[in-house]
N, C-alpha and C positions, 0 to 999 in steps of 0.2 A: 697138279696144275692146281695156283690158285684161282678163284674166283674172282671176278672183277668188283663186287661187293667190297672185296676186304679192303680198296680206297680209300672209304669210306670208316673202315674201324681204326677205335683208338679205343683203349683199355688203359685204367687208371684204378692206380691202389693206394688208397689211402695208408699211409705209414707207422707216422707219430703224431700227436699234435696238431693244433688249431691256427690257421689265419684269419679275422675276422667271422665272415660266416661260411668258409672254404674248409676243406683239411688240405695238410702239407700234402704233397704227393711228389714219391721219387720215377721217372720215367728211362726208361732206357730203351735207344732206336737200334733198331735192326731193319735193316733195306729188304723189301721182299719186290722182286720183278714180277707183273701182272701178265699173264697169256692171254691170248686168245687165239684158238685155233693155234694155240702152239707157236706162236712168234709173241717176242718181247716186245711189250706197248709202249709201257713206260714204268717207272720207280714210284716207290714213296718208301716212305718211313714210318712202321707202325710202332704202336708204345708195349712195349710187355710189361705188364705189370707183376709179372710174377719172378721175373730178374731182379727187379727195385725187390719184393719181401728178398730174397735171398739173400741182397745185399745185407738188408736190416736184419733178419735172422740171422747174419752171418757174426755180425757187430753187437746182438744181444749175447752170443753163445760167448759164458765164462762170466759174463757179471752176475753179481749174489743176490737173485730175488728173493721178496719175501710172500706169504700166504700167513692171514690173519686168522685163528678163531675163536670165539669169545662166549665162557658159558655164566650166567650165574647163578647163585642162590641166593634168594629170598630172605629177608628177614624173618626169624625166628627165634622161641627161646630154647638156651643153649642149657642139655647139652644133647647136639645132634651129629647125624652121620649120613652123610648122601654120597650117593654114586656117581659121578658127571663122567658122563662119554661126550670127548673128545674126537671130531671128526681127525682121522688118519691122513698123510702125507701120498698121497697118488702120484707114484713116479713114473707111472704112462710107458710102463714096460718096462723102465730102465733110462727113459728118454731125461728123466729127470733126475738129480742126485742132490738128496739130503744130506748136510751138509752142516746144518745145526737147528737144536732146537730150546726158546725162549721161550720161559715157564715164569709167570706175574700171576702171583697172589694177592690181591685186595680184599683184606677184611675189614668187617665192621661190627663196632660196639658199640650198643644204647642199650639205656633202661633207668631206673633209677634205684639210689640209696638210702636207707631210713637207718641213725645211729640215735640210741638214746645212752648216755651216762650215769652209771647207776652208783658215780664213786663219791664219797664223800669230801671230793677234794676235787676242785678246779680241773682240766685239762681238756690239752687241746686233742682232738679228734679228727683224725683225714681215711676217707675212703675212697677207693680204689676201686671200678667198673672196669672188668675188661674180663679177657677169652684168651683163649689160643688157638688158633686155626690152622688147622694142620694139611696140607694137602700131599697124597704121596698115591705110589706107585706099585700095587706088588708087596705093599708090606716097608717100602723104602722111604723114607721122608723126602720131599721135592723143595719143599718149603713149607715155612711157617710164619704167621704173622701172629703179632701180639697186642692190639689194639688196647688200651689203660685210658680213662678219666677218673684224675682225682680233684677230690676236693676237700674242704676240711671246716671244721670250728670253733669257737672255743666256748668248751661247754660247764657250764657250772654246775654245783652240788646238784646230786640227783635230789631232782624236785618232786616224786614219789609217785609220778605217772609213769609208763609207760607209752609211752602215744606220740613217740619222736617229735614232738614238741615243747614250747616253752624253754626254759633256760638249760635246763641240761639235755635236749633231743633238736634234731633237724631232719627233716627230710630235703631230697636233692634229685628231683626229676629234671629227665632231660639230659641228661649226664651223655656224651657221645662221643667215639674218638674213630680213627682210621688207621692202617699200620699195612705194608707191602713187604714182600719178601719175592725175590727170583733168583731161579736155578735155568742154569747155560749147561746142556749136553753136548758134547762138539763130536763128530765124527772121528773116530781112531781111537778117542780116548773115554766114550762113553757107548753104551748102545743103543742103537737107534732103531733095531728093527719093530720093539712092540709098535712106534708112532709110524710104521709105511705098510701102507694097505690101503684097503676098499672100504672099510668097516669104521671102526670106531677104538679109540682109547680108552679103556674106564680106569680113573683115578677115584681114588678116595678122597673126602674130604668133610674131616668134624671140627665141630668147635665145640672145645667144655670151659665152662663158666670158672672164672680164675678171678673173681673178688675178692674183696679182702678189706678191714680197717685194721687202724691203732689208733693208740691212745689209752684211756685209763685201764687200771687193771679190771674193772668193773664192766664191758662195753655189750649194748646189744645192737646186731646187723640186722639187718634184711635187706634182700636183692632181688631186684628183677632184670635178668641180662637176656640181653638179645642180640644175637649176630647174623651176619649174613656176607656172603666173599661175591668176588669177582673171577676166572680165570679166564686170563689168555695165554693163546699160543701161538707162537709166530713162528712158522719153521721157515728157514734160509735155505736155499736152494739153487745150483744151477742148471741151465739148459745142454742139452747135445743136440747138436744142427742135426735135424734128419736129412740119410744121403740124398734125397730129392732137393734140397735146398744146395747142396754144394753142387748136383748137377746143373742148377741153375745159373749159379756163380758161374760156371765154364759156360754156358751158354750167354750171358750176360759179357762175359769177357769177349767174346768172341761178335758180340755186335757193333758193326764198324761200317759204315755208308758206304758201298761201292759206287764210283759215280760210270750210268752206261756213255761211252763216248758215240 
């Protein structure tokens, strides 16, 4: 038996988006007959938000959704090695299906280069401040970033002073560069199991100095090389509607207003 208070019941559930100060609502109507002492006295329309949510959930099913996680390795002298713990994809008991894992490695290098030509003749000296930044999973490389900063100068005959100054030497402070690499793992082609669970997946990151210089046959070089990295992991997945959502769809389809004559 319906209670009389149901006459004033109106439930609204927000679905997606906003309009002005209020949220969009989808409402599905169902007629209820209020009984007092077993006698039908009037009819009213109740707004069933659950049915609306079922429509929204069914519409969302099959869409490719994304979940992103980011990790940062701070700037430090090369050569360094770090373990990056990335949050695994929670498949919620099989209700979410992982289809793709996209891994982006953003590598950064910065520092200073010092060069002194000790040749008996003028030469063009070039310095390359760089690092090889590698991201791997269980020994297999996923991405490799190769940031490198270059500069050069015209060196004169060695002035007799190993001071990175004067006509035969130069210092290059503030050198920096960025580079990125990306890997995509796809269900059916790659093993996605290490990425699924309720914990973390451990990735190994290394930054090895790769600085160098060219020019005269008698060239003295000194480098200070620092590197950092940012790791971004994007999970692409689809959702499976729960059985309750299908049941509510059936209820929503039955929500037709009957007129009492």
